[in-house]
Backbone as CSV, one residue per row, in Angstrom:
resi,resn,N_x,N_y,N_z,CA_x,CA_y,CA_z,C_x,C_y,C_z
1,MET,-28.735,27.003,-11.041,-27.643,26.241,-10.441,-27.903,24.764,-11.286
2,GLN,-26.667,24.264,-11.660,-26.549,23.177,-12.269,-26.565,22.054,-11.608
3,HIS,-26.754,20.832,-11.991,-26.625,19.706,-11.453,-25.749,18.603,-11.869
4,ILE,-25.051,18.069,-10.715,-23.824,17.267,-11.081,-24.504,15.957,-10.604
5,ASP,-24.387,14.876,-11.635,-24.827,13.358,-11.079,-23.647,12.997,-9.691
6,ARG,-24.586,11.799,-8.846,-23.655,11.320,-7.793,-22.566,11.094,-7.810
7,ARG,-22.230,10.148,-8.923,-20.823,9.582,-9.012,-19.850,10.683,-9.567
8,ASN,-19.957,11.553,-10.301,-19.029,12.752,-10.217,-18.858,13.303,-9.240
9,PHE,-19.933,13.612,-8.426,-19.718,14.584,-7.218,-18.720,13.444,-6.226
10,LEU,-18.947,12.353,-5.993,-18.386,11.479,-5.322,-16.739,11.430,-5.826
11,LYS,-16.547,11.186,-7.266,-15.179,11.455,-7.484,-14.607,12.667,-7.032
12,THR,-15.220,13.759,-6.900,-14.911,15.004,-6.623,-14.107,14.826,-5.138
13,LEU,-14.922,14.460,-4.388,-14.544,14.063,-3.073,-13.393,13.050,-2.657
14,GLY,-13.083,12.289,-3.738,-12.316,11.192,-3.769,-12.686,10.096,-2.904
15,ILE,-14.346,9.810,-2.840,-14.838,8.901,-2.238,-15.877,7.839,-2.957
16,ALA,-15.505,7.944,-4.243,-16.216,7.165,-5.072,-16.778,5.934,-4.231
17,GLY,-18.131,5.359,-4.577,-18.627,4.350,-4.132,-19.140,4.324,-2.798
18,ALA,-19.369,5.515,-2.089,-19.945,5.703,-0.673,-21.419,5.276,-0.922
19,ALA,-21.597,4.670,0.176,-22.988,4.482,0.367,-23.967,5.669,0.683
20,THR,-23.428,6.499,1.581,-24.147,7.636,1.965,-23.000,8.665,2.524
21,LEU,-23.340,10.056,2.380,-22.561,11.086,2.811,-22.783,11.517,4.146
22,ALA,-23.452,11.031,4.700,-23.979,11.180,6.142,-22.929,11.493,7.097
23,GLY,-22.061,10.203,7.223,-20.960,10.327,8.369,-19.523,10.795,7.716
24,ILE,-19.398,11.568,6.628,-18.256,12.101,6.038,-17.855,13.461,6.914
25,PRO,-17.060,13.381,7.238,-16.225,14.650,8.070,-16.510,15.849,7.134
26,ALA,-17.029,17.184,8.116,-17.107,18.422,7.465,-15.961,18.619,6.613
27,ILE,-14.624,18.441,7.208,-13.372,18.836,6.593,-12.948,18.179,5.392
28,ALA,-13.632,16.969,4.745,-13.540,16.367,3.582,-14.268,17.327,2.605
29,PHE,-15.489,17.853,2.872,-15.939,18.985,2.041,-15.193,20.101,1.629
30,ARG,-14.889,20.825,2.767,-14.048,21.896,2.980,-12.818,21.696,1.956
31,ASP,-12.368,20.713,2.289,-11.028,20.357,1.347,-11.010,20.241,-0.073
32,ALA,-12.066,19.473,-0.343,-12.821,19.570,-1.524,-13.093,20.733,-2.317
33,GLY,-13.565,22.144,-1.444,-14.302,22.844,-1.993,-15.682,22.951,-2.022
34,ILE,-16.058,22.180,-1.184,-17.684,21.794,-1.505,-18.152,22.470,-0.138
35,HIS,-19.647,23.093,-0.264,-20.291,23.737,0.708,-21.529,22.786,0.872
36,LYS,-21.959,22.840,2.125,-23.387,21.906,2.178,-24.216,22.904,3.120
37,ILE,-25.624,22.807,2.592,-26.974,23.005,3.416,-27.688,21.948,3.715
38,SER,-27.660,21.764,5.210,-28.296,20.741,5.508,-30.144,21.201,6.170
39,ILE,-30.689,20.168,5.406,-32.204,20.537,5.838,-32.817,19.330,6.711
40,LEU,-33.522,19.425,7.940,-34.292,18.307,8.432,-36.055,18.641,7.945
41,HIS,-36.693,17.833,7.975,-38.031,18.130,7.884,-38.987,17.110,8.032
42,THR,-40.187,17.625,8.539,-41.328,16.613,8.988,-42.609,17.221,8.405
43,ASN,-43.534,16.484,8.682,-44.955,16.646,7.969,-46.048,15.872,8.725
44,ASP,-47.211,16.377,8.935,-48.362,15.809,9.303,-48.135,14.910,10.747
45,THR,-47.837,15.914,11.528,-47.027,15.283,13.166,-48.368,15.390,13.614
46,HIS,-49.746,15.733,13.397,-50.808,15.635,13.982,-50.898,15.633,15.737
47,SER,-50.324,16.536,16.368,-50.440,16.799,17.751,-49.785,15.562,18.481
48,ARG,-48.856,14.671,17.612,-48.493,13.387,18.653,-47.419,13.747,19.094
49,ILE,-47.578,14.487,20.219,-46.757,14.974,21.310,-45.656,13.901,22.038
50,ASP,-46.588,12.833,22.260,-45.841,11.735,23.108,-45.835,10.492,21.942
51,PRO,-44.680,9.626,22.424,-44.912,8.636,21.405,-45.824,7.858,21.217
52,TYR,-45.974,7.031,20.397,-47.123,6.113,20.164,-47.021,4.669,21.285
53,PRO,-48.061,4.056,21.619,-47.912,3.011,22.513,-47.060,1.803,21.733
54,ALA,-46.653,1.049,22.807,-45.746,0.310,22.438,-46.274,-0.930,21.671
55,LYS,-47.584,-1.055,22.019,-48.608,-1.924,21.066,-49.253,-1.444,19.801
56,ASP,-48.938,-0.349,19.556,-49.551,0.338,18.569,-49.094,-0.651,17.200
57,PRO,-50.128,-0.992,16.426,-50.156,-1.879,15.328,-48.977,-1.266,14.336
58,ASN,-49.302,-0.195,13.806,-48.279,0.524,12.841,-47.145,1.334,13.272
59,TYR,-46.840,1.868,14.442,-45.866,2.666,14.984,-45.811,2.137,16.604
60,PRO,-45.154,1.183,16.864,-45.149,0.731,18.152,-43.957,1.456,18.786
61,GLY,-44.128,2.403,19.952,-42.779,3.059,20.662,-42.260,4.334,20.041
62,MET,-42.837,4.484,18.827,-42.268,5.512,17.787,-42.621,6.839,17.821
63,GLY,-41.784,7.731,17.769,-42.296,9.391,17.385,-42.201,9.880,18.720
64,GLY,-42.636,10.975,18.946,-42.629,12.139,20.187,-41.863,13.125,20.202
65,TYR,-42.426,14.152,20.576,-41.552,15.394,20.595,-40.172,15.560,21.091
66,ALA,-40.130,14.564,22.235,-38.787,14.623,22.807,-37.841,13.825,22.011
67,ARG,-38.181,12.887,21.469,-37.267,11.959,20.658,-36.749,12.799,19.100
68,ARG,-37.955,13.635,18.804,-37.657,14.456,17.594,-36.576,15.667,18.078
69,ALA,-37.167,16.212,19.048,-35.808,17.376,19.452,-34.442,16.967,19.626
70,SER,-34.496,15.622,20.445,-33.006,15.301,20.842,-32.264,14.960,19.324
71,LEU,-32.811,14.266,18.341,-32.379,14.118,17.244,-31.850,15.613,16.553
72,ILE,-32.938,16.507,16.596,-32.755,17.844,16.078,-31.347,18.499,16.448
73,ASN,-31.511,18.471,17.989,-30.311,19.071,18.785,-29.051,18.262,18.293
74,ARG,-28.773,17.167,18.138,-27.798,16.548,17.553,-27.027,16.748,16.401
75,THR,-28.103,17.089,15.330,-27.846,17.538,13.927,-27.198,19.005,14.133
76,ARG,-27.949,19.637,14.848,-27.359,21.269,14.828,-26.203,21.215,15.333
77,GLU,-25.872,20.492,16.340,-24.252,20.286,17.033,-23.385,20.164,15.903
78,LYS,-23.651,19.466,15.094,-22.633,19.225,13.739,-22.852,20.366,12.937
79,ASP,-24.132,20.799,12.600,-24.250,22.016,11.613,-25.198,22.972,12.212
80,PRO,-24.451,24.000,12.533,-25.210,25.175,13.377,-26.307,26.368,12.275
81,HIS,-25.847,25.614,10.989,-26.708,26.518,10.031,-27.605,25.418,9.289
82,LEU,-28.149,24.499,10.218,-29.351,23.747,9.857,-30.577,24.487,9.621
83,ILE,-31.180,23.889,8.423,-32.779,24.569,8.415,-33.860,23.393,8.770
84,LEU,-34.702,23.744,9.364,-35.476,23.141,9.954,-37.035,23.455,9.348
85,LEU,-37.784,22.592,8.702,-38.878,22.843,8.126,-39.988,21.714,8.502
86,ASP,-41.297,22.145,8.260,-42.597,21.390,8.589,-43.380,21.546,7.430
87,ALA,-43.974,20.803,6.848,-45.159,20.620,5.363,-46.483,20.735,6.271
88,GLY,-46.710,20.978,7.246,-47.896,21.357,7.703,-48.764,20.026,8.578
89,ASP,-50.006,20.275,8.863,-50.860,19.511,9.822,-50.206,19.319,10.973
90,VAL,-49.663,20.310,11.534,-49.191,20.210,12.980,-50.258,19.700,14.196
91,PHE,-51.502,20.397,13.488,-52.643,20.261,14.705,-53.575,18.992,14.253
92,GLN,-54.438,18.450,15.365,-55.664,17.692,15.355,-54.587,15.940,15.316
93,GLY,-55.354,15.330,16.124,-54.895,13.767,16.203,-55.238,13.195,17.574
94,THR,-54.699,14.022,18.692,-54.431,13.720,19.889,-55.376,14.415,20.859
95,PRO,-55.723,14.240,22.120,-56.431,15.126,23.132,-55.651,16.207,23.460
96,TYR,-54.004,16.260,23.250,-53.529,17.571,23.290,-53.981,18.957,22.562
97,PHE,-54.355,18.458,21.339,-55.359,19.408,20.483,-56.348,19.625,20.803
98,ASN,-57.336,18.723,21.096,-58.755,19.295,21.990,-58.904,19.792,23.132
99,MET,-57.828,19.778,23.867,-57.552,20.225,25.280,-56.979,21.572,25.047
100,TYR,-55.708,22.282,24.158,-55.266,23.073,24.316,-54.771,23.836,23.161
101,GLY,-55.746,23.299,21.807,-55.790,23.995,20.640,-54.598,24.428,19.944
102,GLY,-53.430,23.591,20.138,-52.324,23.881,19.546,-51.323,24.324,20.288
103,LYS,-51.691,24.963,21.331,-50.687,25.943,22.049,-49.230,24.873,22.385
104,PRO,-49.343,23.661,22.842,-48.002,22.834,23.262,-47.381,22.516,21.924
105,GLU,-47.988,22.245,20.945,-47.300,21.987,19.867,-46.443,23.181,19.171
106,LEU,-46.989,24.312,19.208,-45.985,25.356,18.758,-45.174,25.998,19.617
107,LYS,-45.489,25.640,21.030,-44.472,26.196,21.904,-43.105,25.209,22.161
108,LEU,-43.469,23.793,21.668,-42.372,22.892,21.517,-41.566,23.048,20.117
109,MET,-42.250,23.040,19.082,-41.721,23.487,17.808,-40.666,24.785,17.790
110,SER,-41.409,25.575,18.443,-40.699,26.668,18.709,-39.106,26.567,19.512
111,LYS,-39.259,25.748,20.558,-37.988,25.428,21.065,-37.186,24.667,20.370
112,MET,-37.614,23.456,19.371,-36.910,22.967,18.730,-36.141,23.807,17.494
113,GLY,-36.429,25.049,17.316,-35.885,25.975,16.285,-36.519,25.703,14.632
114,TYR,-37.675,25.350,14.534,-38.201,25.521,13.691,-37.998,26.833,12.580
115,ASP,-37.786,26.591,11.266,-37.399,27.928,10.474,-38.915,28.280,9.981
116,ALA,-39.627,27.281,9.599,-40.994,27.632,8.709,-41.817,26.399,8.809
117,VAL,-43.352,26.611,8.733,-44.446,25.581,8.614,-45.448,25.868,7.407
118,ALA,-45.493,24.714,6.581,-46.637,25.212,5.973,-48.037,24.928,6.598
119,PHE,-48.623,25.990,6.033,-50.195,25.605,6.592,-51.171,24.603,6.030
120,GLY,-51.370,23.466,6.908,-52.169,22.611,6.507,-53.771,22.623,6.590
121,ASN,-54.210,21.988,6.076,-55.627,21.950,6.100,-56.228,21.662,7.300
122,HIS,-55.408,21.084,8.463,-56.021,20.853,9.840,-55.703,21.962,10.370
123,GLU,-54.741,22.945,10.121,-54.652,23.959,10.781,-55.870,25.244,10.672
124,PHE,-56.987,24.542,10.015,-57.993,25.151,9.929,-59.279,24.870,11.028
125,ASP,-58.647,23.905,11.922,-59.479,22.774,12.321,-60.379,23.481,13.633
126,ASN,-59.691,24.490,14.322,-60.441,25.528,15.631,-60.895,26.593,14.749
127,GLY,-60.922,27.003,13.338,-61.287,27.985,12.575,-60.267,29.289,12.879
128,LEU,-60.410,30.100,12.125,-59.507,31.346,11.761,-59.027,32.049,13.166
129,ASP,-60.220,31.919,14.146,-60.093,32.586,15.579,-59.241,31.785,16.203
130,GLY,-59.377,30.422,16.099,-58.714,29.425,17.118,-57.200,29.474,16.644
131,PHE,-56.960,29.530,15.487,-55.442,29.422,14.926,-54.984,30.949,15.445
132,LYS,-55.756,31.911,15.306,-55.217,33.225,15.725,-54.678,33.434,17.108
133,ASP,-55.581,32.508,17.731,-55.407,32.601,19.443,-53.954,32.249,19.736
134,VAL,-53.633,30.880,19.035,-52.295,30.273,19.556,-51.072,30.702,18.551
135,LEU,-51.513,31.610,17.565,-50.377,31.712,16.738,-49.198,32.800,17.545
136,PRO,-49.357,33.367,18.581,-48.214,34.059,19.248,-47.312,32.970,20.001
137,TYR,-47.800,31.670,19.943,-46.749,30.685,20.699,-45.864,30.289,19.566
138,ALA,-45.947,30.472,18.289,-45.114,30.024,17.325,-43.982,30.918,16.915
139,GLY,-42.667,30.434,17.221,-41.570,31.543,16.996,-41.134,31.282,15.792
140,PHE,-42.002,30.772,14.882,-41.672,30.629,13.346,-42.819,31.134,12.541
141,PRO,-42.689,31.537,11.099,-43.856,31.811,10.241,-44.550,30.636,9.826
142,PHE,-45.903,30.667,9.623,-46.628,30.013,9.070,-46.596,30.112,7.154
143,LEU,-46.434,29.636,6.508,-46.032,29.955,4.701,-47.309,29.341,4.229
144,ALA,-48.091,30.208,3.368,-49.152,29.654,2.517,-49.192,30.733,1.354
145,ALA,-48.650,30.731,0.208,-48.588,31.869,-1.041,-49.597,31.891,-1.764
146,ASN,-50.563,30.851,-1.620,-51.840,30.514,-2.398,-53.120,30.618,-1.611
147,TYR,-52.625,30.922,-0.426,-53.907,31.461,0.727,-54.081,32.895,0.615
148,ASP,-55.206,33.365,0.190,-55.520,34.844,0.475,-56.176,35.263,1.493
149,PHE,-55.863,35.240,2.724,-56.397,35.937,3.970,-56.722,37.272,4.316
150,SER,-56.522,37.971,3.085,-56.729,39.545,3.269,-57.831,40.147,3.685
151,GLN,-59.143,39.132,3.642,-60.498,39.593,4.075,-60.757,38.854,5.152
152,THR,-59.670,38.061,5.963,-60.151,37.688,7.418,-59.135,38.152,8.419
153,ILE,-59.115,37.480,9.728,-58.569,38.060,10.891,-56.916,37.622,10.822
154,LEU,-56.919,36.879,9.910,-55.811,36.433,9.602,-54.679,37.273,8.521
155,ALA,-54.985,38.404,7.980,-54.643,39.264,7.167,-52.987,39.802,7.872
156,GLY,-52.122,39.434,7.064,-50.602,39.873,7.475,-50.028,38.788,8.386
157,LYS,-50.770,37.759,8.934,-50.319,36.854,9.719,-49.703,35.707,9.412
158,VAL,-50.287,35.293,8.052,-49.683,34.162,7.324,-48.778,34.567,6.216
159,ARG,-47.550,34.476,6.052,-46.422,34.769,5.288,-46.551,33.907,3.700
160,ASP,-46.254,34.404,2.546,-45.826,33.802,1.355,-44.790,33.303,1.302
161,TYR,-43.607,33.836,1.893,-42.100,33.264,1.741,-41.506,33.966,2.761
162,ILE,-40.138,33.243,2.835,-39.018,33.797,3.876,-37.834,33.580,3.207
163,VAL,-36.998,34.196,3.274,-35.521,34.289,3.108,-34.435,33.783,4.096
164,LEU,-33.932,32.951,4.246,-33.077,32.492,5.300,-31.348,32.661,4.932
165,THR,-30.798,32.992,5.689,-29.097,33.346,5.552,-28.492,32.194,6.116
166,LYS,-28.072,31.268,5.699,-27.468,30.280,6.166,-25.882,30.127,5.693
167,GLY,-25.176,30.776,6.310,-23.643,30.570,6.168,-23.423,31.621,4.982
168,GLU,-22.767,31.408,4.255,-22.676,32.187,3.126,-23.877,32.126,1.879
169,TYR,-24.916,31.430,2.317,-25.877,31.145,0.988,-27.395,31.775,1.566
170,LYS,-28.079,31.904,0.690,-29.423,32.707,0.987,-30.475,31.343,0.345
171,VAL,-31.409,31.282,1.313,-32.187,30.198,0.956,-33.777,30.610,0.847
172,GLY,-34.450,30.552,-0.331,-35.809,31.152,-0.258,-36.751,29.864,-0.214
173,VAL,-37.702,29.934,0.689,-38.939,28.996,1.109,-39.911,29.511,0.906
174,TYR,-40.958,29.246,0.237,-42.275,29.642,0.081,-43.227,28.545,0.460
175,GLY,-44.398,28.539,0.669,-45.457,27.722,0.950,-46.483,27.717,0.033
176,LEU,-47.192,26.351,0.004,-48.394,26.055,-0.744,-49.508,25.387,-0.188
177,GLY,-50.695,25.712,0.027,-51.622,24.981,0.720,-52.566,24.151,-0.192
178,ILE,-53.273,23.414,0.272,-54.374,22.528,-0.501,-55.509,23.245,-0.415
179,ASP,-56.502,22.928,-1.404,-57.762,23.385,-1.353,-58.551,23.102,-0.419
180,PRO,-59.027,23.734,0.343,-59.843,23.630,1.563,-61.001,23.154,1.218
181,GLU,-61.928,23.584,0.000,-62.936,23.152,-0.212,-63.021,21.363,-0.015
182,GLY,-64.329,20.998,0.497,-64.377,19.751,0.454,-63.694,19.004,1.674
183,LEU,-62.740,19.706,2.354,-61.879,19.144,3.121,-62.107,19.748,4.731
184,VAL,-62.557,21.061,4.492,-62.748,22.041,5.667,-64.058,22.640,5.354
185,SER,-64.830,22.837,6.665,-66.067,23.369,6.633,-65.829,24.684,6.406
186,ARG,-67.022,25.428,5.394,-66.580,26.787,5.036,-66.612,27.608,6.075
187,ASN,-67.536,27.265,7.324,-67.268,28.174,8.607,-66.124,28.468,9.257
188,LEU,-65.292,27.416,9.033,-63.774,27.394,9.520,-63.022,28.192,8.654
189,TYR,-62.841,28.249,7.320,-61.891,29.041,6.529,-62.294,30.318,6.032
190,LYS,-63.843,30.209,6.079,-64.516,31.508,5.708,-64.121,32.494,4.452
191,GLU,-63.633,33.782,4.761,-63.445,34.071,3.443,-61.861,34.016,2.784
192,THR,-61.324,32.869,3.334,-59.932,32.594,2.892,-59.733,32.201,1.504
193,LYS,-59.166,33.108,0.418,-59.381,32.349,-0.876,-58.170,31.637,-1.229
194,TYR,-58.474,30.616,-1.920,-57.840,29.570,-2.545,-57.081,29.836,-4.169
195,LEU,-56.027,30.198,-4.116,-55.457,30.603,-5.239,-54.696,29.509,-6.113
196,ASP,-54.571,29.759,-7.645,-54.006,28.592,-8.147,-52.332,28.163,-7.857
197,PRO,-52.063,26.889,-7.079,-50.819,26.802,-6.425,-49.802,26.977,-7.598
198,ILE,-49.967,26.542,-9.059,-48.746,26.793,-9.867,-48.492,28.322,-10.108
199,GLU,-49.403,28.979,-10.384,-49.361,30.087,-10.626,-48.568,30.950,-9.721
200,LYS,-49.025,30.638,-8.315,-48.305,31.359,-7.187,-46.846,30.739,-7.277
201,ALA,-46.461,29.410,-7.360,-45.314,29.088,-7.267,-44.374,29.718,-8.047
202,ARG,-44.831,29.917,-9.410,-44.084,30.726,-10.325,-43.945,32.176,-9.835
203,GLU,-44.953,32.631,-9.152,-44.660,34.173,-8.944,-43.698,34.295,-7.637
204,MET,-43.589,33.233,-7.018,-42.776,33.218,-5.661,-41.183,32.955,-6.320
205,GLU,-41.311,31.968,-7.010,-39.684,31.919,-7.918,-39.144,32.945,-8.146
206,SER,-39.978,33.776,-8.823,-39.514,34.895,-9.725,-38.997,36.103,-8.334
207,ILE,-39.667,36.019,-7.655,-39.400,37.090,-6.519,-38.052,36.368,-5.859
208,LEU,-37.990,35.212,-5.541,-36.826,34.522,-4.648,-35.677,34.490,-5.679
209,VAL,-35.696,34.581,-7.129,-34.518,34.380,-7.905,-33.898,36.004,-7.796
210,LYS,-34.883,37.121,-7.989,-34.583,38.186,-8.035,-33.679,38.702,-6.550
211,MET,-34.392,38.010,-5.647,-33.613,38.235,-4.359,-32.602,37.588,-4.239
212,GLN,-31.855,37.143,-5.313,-30.478,36.009,-5.363,-30.676,34.941,-4.273
213,CYS,-31.483,34.178,-4.488,-31.550,33.163,-3.623,-30.845,31.970,-3.978
214,ASP,-29.720,31.450,-3.355,-29.020,30.240,-4.001,-29.729,28.981,-4.130
215,LEU,-31.023,28.803,-3.151,-31.500,27.761,-3.154,-33.060,28.026,-2.587
216,ILE,-34.088,27.384,-3.724,-35.571,27.665,-3.689,-36.071,26.224,-2.969
217,ILE,-36.851,26.458,-1.994,-37.495,25.451,-1.534,-39.225,25.739,-1.442
218,CYS,-39.756,24.869,-1.814,-41.354,24.906,-1.874,-41.510,24.148,-0.452
219,LEU,-42.483,24.586,0.319,-42.917,23.919,1.635,-44.369,23.651,1.348
220,SER,-44.501,22.351,1.107,-46.109,22.150,0.295,-47.065,21.115,1.318
221,HIS,-48.256,21.641,1.382,-49.278,20.979,1.756,-50.358,20.171,0.728
222,LEU,-49.885,20.283,-0.612,-50.971,20.161,-1.565,-51.028,18.415,-1.721
223,GLY,-49.837,17.792,-1.196,-50.069,16.227,-1.512,-49.132,15.672,-2.467
224,PHE,-48.522,14.472,-2.509,-47.599,14.116,-3.508,-48.004,13.819,-4.714
225,ASP,-49.114,13.317,-5.069,-49.316,13.043,-6.559,-51.025,12.277,-6.616
226,TYR,-51.972,13.021,-7.725,-53.203,12.237,-7.409,-53.354,11.890,-9.072
227,GLU,-54.526,10.941,-9.120,-54.699,10.746,-10.508,-55.636,12.206,-10.985
228,GLY,-55.751,12.145,-12.555,-56.570,13.393,-12.835,-55.505,14.746,-12.669
229,ASP,-56.063,15.758,-12.825,-55.546,17.111,-12.817,-55.608,17.684,-11.380
230,LYS,-55.723,16.986,-10.384,-55.647,17.753,-8.784,-54.008,18.206,-9.095
231,VAL,-53.860,19.404,-8.295,-52.406,20.052,-8.368,-51.731,19.042,-7.276
232,SER,-50.856,19.066,-7.289,-49.957,17.948,-6.414,-48.155,18.615,-6.446
233,ASP,-47.470,17.788,-5.664,-46.169,18.372,-5.719,-45.436,17.861,-7.181
234,MET,-45.966,16.591,-7.588,-45.601,16.252,-8.870,-45.672,17.358,-9.909
235,LEU,-46.938,17.750,-10.021,-47.257,18.880,-10.875,-46.505,20.126,-10.675
236,VAL,-46.254,20.594,-9.216,-45.755,21.779,-9.311,-44.105,21.531,-9.636
237,ALA,-43.668,20.527,-9.316,-42.536,20.314,-9.583,-41.982,20.223,-11.291
238,GLY,-42.902,19.864,-12.008,-42.897,19.646,-13.398,-43.445,20.955,-14.091
239,ASN,-44.114,21.925,-13.739,-44.338,23.166,-14.216,-43.601,24.411,-13.513
240,THR,-42.557,24.247,-12.904,-41.742,25.284,-12.516,-40.294,25.354,-13.057
241,LYS,-39.599,26.508,-12.862,-38.438,26.480,-13.383,-37.139,26.754,-12.219
242,TYR,-37.517,27.202,-11.456,-36.327,27.504,-10.495,-36.259,26.798,-8.912
243,THR,-37.519,25.893,-8.519,-37.690,25.563,-7.372,-36.719,24.127,-7.400
244,ASP,-35.707,23.976,-6.439,-34.794,23.252,-6.379,-35.236,21.911,-5.386
245,ILE,-36.328,22.147,-4.648,-36.588,21.027,-3.601,-38.343,21.423,-3.127
246,ILE,-38.599,20.110,-3.190,-40.032,20.477,-2.604,-40.651,19.465,-1.155
247,ILE,-40.832,20.038,-0.320,-40.739,19.131,1.121,-42.101,19.351,1.066
248,GLY,-42.837,18.095,1.003,-44.299,17.684,0.896,-45.145,17.335,2.270
249,GLY,-46.397,17.242,2.281,-47.042,16.571,3.132,-48.398,16.172,2.713
250,HIS,-49.127,15.940,3.355,-50.719,15.849,3.465,-51.180,14.130,3.244
251,THR,-50.347,13.719,1.845,-50.424,12.302,1.612,-50.033,11.216,2.376
252,HIS,-49.192,11.524,3.365,-48.464,10.787,4.499,-47.651,9.796,4.097
253,MET,-46.777,10.257,2.911,-45.948,9.193,2.073,-44.626,9.038,2.813
254,LEU,-43.861,8.202,2.584,-42.301,8.000,3.214,-41.658,7.919,1.911
255,LEU,-41.049,9.131,1.246,-40.240,9.098,0.230,-39.083,8.921,0.740
256,ASP,-38.249,7.920,0.563,-36.905,7.616,0.665,-36.306,6.544,-0.209
257,PRO,-35.527,6.860,-1.272,-35.054,8.138,-1.709,-36.403,9.115,-2.278
258,PRO,-36.020,10.546,-2.183,-37.018,11.518,-2.893,-37.169,11.012,-4.223
259,ARG,-38.517,11.566,-4.692,-38.600,11.343,-5.995,-38.050,12.848,-6.959
260,ILE,-37.411,12.234,-7.816,-36.754,13.308,-8.794,-37.480,13.526,-9.946
261,VAL,-37.879,14.800,-10.194,-39.032,15.150,-11.275,-38.090,16.164,-11.929
262,ARG,-38.085,16.045,-13.462,-37.417,17.160,-14.469,-38.474,18.370,-14.537
263,ASN,-37.906,19.548,-14.255,-38.701,20.995,-14.218,-38.853,21.557,-15.722
264,LEU,-39.373,22.581,-15.897,-39.541,23.118,-17.262,-38.079,23.300,-18.155
265,GLN,-36.995,23.547,-17.265,-35.835,23.674,-17.910,-34.956,22.323,-17.600
266,ASN,-35.504,21.446,-17.610,-34.935,19.797,-17.655,-33.908,19.731,-16.415
267,ARG,-34.253,20.334,-15.202,-33.513,20.395,-14.010,-34.027,19.666,-13.108
268,PRO,-33.295,18.909,-12.214,-34.217,17.941,-11.302,-34.775,18.813,-10.364
269,VAL,-35.889,18.476,-9.833,-36.627,18.767,-8.519,-36.389,17.599,-7.630
270,ALA,-36.091,17.722,-6.259,-35.988,16.557,-5.405,-37.248,16.724,-4.449
271,ILE,-38.440,15.762,-4.493,-39.392,15.924,-3.618,-39.268,15.025,-2.800
272,GLY,-39.409,15.487,-1.375,-39.174,14.837,-0.248,-40.668,14.947,0.685
273,GLN,-41.118,13.591,1.231,-41.995,13.658,2.453,-41.741,12.440,3.457
274,ALA,-42.125,12.724,4.733,-41.725,11.964,6.044,-42.626,11.154,6.735
275,GLY,-43.656,10.588,5.961,-44.432,9.694,6.638,-45.747,10.578,7.466
276,TYR,-45.937,10.111,8.388,-47.096,10.416,9.503,-46.673,10.347,10.898
277,GLY,-47.209,11.288,11.662,-47.193,11.106,13.214,-45.892,11.544,13.836
278,GLY,-44.870,12.196,12.968,-43.878,12.258,13.682,-42.968,11.205,13.872
279,THR,-43.188,9.934,13.298,-42.377,8.716,13.074,-41.150,8.839,12.378
280,TYR,-41.148,9.583,11.478,-39.808,9.869,10.763,-39.290,11.388,10.530
281,ILE,-38.053,11.497,10.778,-37.723,12.732,10.244,-37.055,12.701,8.801
282,GLY,-37.249,13.611,7.851,-36.665,13.390,6.519,-35.452,14.499,6.783
283,SER,-34.382,13.858,5.848,-32.941,14.763,5.756,-32.737,15.218,4.324
284,MET,-32.368,16.276,4.031,-31.734,16.805,2.616,-30.612,17.554,2.740
285,ASP,-29.369,16.957,2.678,-28.192,17.699,2.234,-27.858,18.061,0.806
286,VAL,-27.943,19.605,0.388,-27.281,20.176,-0.598,-26.098,20.342,-0.551
287,PHE,-25.275,20.202,-1.730,-23.884,20.286,-1.606,-23.655,21.311,-3.019
288,PHE,-22.712,22.292,-2.781,-22.307,23.386,-3.691,-21.020,23.340,-4.204
289,ASP,-20.529,23.394,-5.137,-19.300,23.645,-5.552,-18.478,24.881,-5.097
290,ALA,-17.270,25.305,-5.124,-16.740,26.570,-4.875,-17.399,27.577,-5.488
291,GLN,-17.795,27.527,-6.597,-18.340,28.639,-7.499,-19.972,28.614,-7.244
292,GLY,-20.469,27.637,-6.448,-21.948,27.547,-6.134,-22.663,27.215,-7.508
293,GLU,-22.022,26.980,-8.332,-22.718,26.620,-9.556,-23.351,25.023,-9.871
294,LYS,-23.047,24.275,-9.008,-23.474,22.913,-9.225,-24.041,22.244,-7.844
295,SER,-25.098,21.424,-8.078,-25.445,20.943,-6.627,-25.692,19.554,-6.590
296,PHE,-25.746,18.906,-5.499,-26.082,17.612,-5.641,-26.868,17.395,-4.233
297,VAL,-28.012,16.369,-4.101,-29.084,16.386,-3.158,-28.766,14.700,-2.679
298,GLU,-28.475,14.680,-1.398,-28.439,13.424,-0.636,-29.627,13.459,0.307
299,SER,-30.375,12.465,0.366,-31.487,12.656,1.232,-31.755,11.131,1.940
300,TYR,-32.413,11.078,2.626,-32.510,9.825,3.770,-33.717,10.270,4.687
301,THR,-34.600,9.273,5.290,-35.324,9.634,6.557,-34.975,8.516,7.503
302,THR,-35.055,9.210,8.793,-34.520,8.519,10.123,-35.827,8.083,10.954
303,LYS,-35.797,6.940,11.580,-36.983,6.462,12.303,-36.866,7.043,13.471
304,ILE,-37.850,7.752,14.169,-37.738,8.251,15.453,-38.353,7.454,16.336
């Protein structure tokens, strides 16, 4: 998939100079032979089911699952092929998790229609047994291609990738998780093996390309960037060939606009992350021409 710059893309639509594409009617895209895949994404929501208190110093009155669900529903009414993703750390942070172990979070996110969630380090917080106990309430898969759970009770219960069919397009989504060593007590993750994220990303790309996916998304809980050689979203983007988008978490960053990194084929990879606590939701719209050969990513975040 080749990239077309924003200016030329807008000229194709006859709307050069537009500040955003969000409010442009779908018919304008159809008339120009343009197709769109819309993605909403969250990360590090940390059991924040209720909004923050009105006097919170950082997020006064912000967030909450009800507001998030309302925004998602409004978006889905306009775009029934919406993709909804979360980059991990659904658990831990409020008494809801302490009392119910993640059950309400998973039930509510299932009602919102999430397509997939990355396995974050806080998903280990009640141990593998605790995660397994609440997993039946998730109407979506957890993804972590670089966690080998084969010698644990989670064998076969966490997936490497999924392929979504959205309209006429196939979208491959694979997951990557951070090294639990030093973050998570060994007695919680037990025999889980952490595998090299870049090697697994390349393996997933190869599989998804062979499956003829039109768009490949990495759902990552590695973190955006670090000093030194610790694996991050930036390093994955620069060391892969076919990943188009990385939706990240763990480092609680608000990337608006997303960071653009050139991959091994000098093609752009858009990296997005939507802050902390469910106070923002990220949006990425991917546009294709009639042949599906060119793409343009329009991205922004919305305060909840």
